[in-house]
N, C-alpha and C positions, 0 to 999 in steps of 0.2 A: 390229329388223330388218323392212322390209317387202318382201314378196316379191309379185311382180306373174306372173301368166302370159298370155302373149299367144298364144293358140292360134288356131288355124284353118287354112286352106290357104295354107302357104308364107309366112306374114306375118312370124313371127320366131320364133325358138326360145325355149324357155323362158328369162326374163331374171330375176336376183334383183337388187333394188335395197337399198342400205343408205343409209338416211338418217341424218345427225348429229342429236345431241339438240338441243333447241334450249336455248339459254342461257337465263339469269333474265332479261336484258335482253329477249328475245325473246318470254318467257312475259307479261312485264309488257306488253310493246306490244300482244300478242292482248288480254289481259284489259282495257286501256284501249279497243280498238276494239270490243270485244264491249259494253262499258259505252255508248260512244257510239252503236252501233248499236241498242241497247235503248233510250236516249234518244231517239233519232231517231226510231224506232219509234211511242213515246208521245208524241210531238208532233206525228206524222202523223195518229194515232188522235184526239186532240185537235182537231187541225185540220179533220177529216172529220165529228167530231161536231158543232163548230160550225159549219159550212157547212149541215149537216142541220138543224139548227136556225133559222138564218137563213133558209134556202128555205123552211121550214115557216112561219116567221114571214110571210114575203112572201106565200105561198099564203093564209095565213088574212085577211091586212090585204086583199089583193086580192078574197077573195070577201065579206069584210064590208062594205068601204067602196064596193066596185065602181067603182074605179078601177084602172089599168093602172100597174104599178109597174116591171116588167120593160122593158128596151129591146126592140124587135122585131129578131130578127136577120135579115140578109140586105141585098140593095142597095138605096139610098135612091133613090127616084123623084122 
C-alpha cells in the first residue's frame, strides 16, 4: 500500500492510495525496459567517446599538417 499526504493550505485532505501488485508480465516488461535503457546508455557513451577521439584526431592533423579540415560555419559569401 502506498500512502500519500497532500498537506498544505486547503489543497486536499489526507488521501491514501492503494496500488495493485504488478503482474509477472509487467515485471518482465520493466526488466526488459531497464536492460534496453542500460544498452542505450552504453551505446551513447561509446558514441561520445568516438566523437572525442575523432575531434582530437582532427585537431592533431590540422595542427601538424597546417591545413584546415573542418568546414567553416556561418553564411557563405
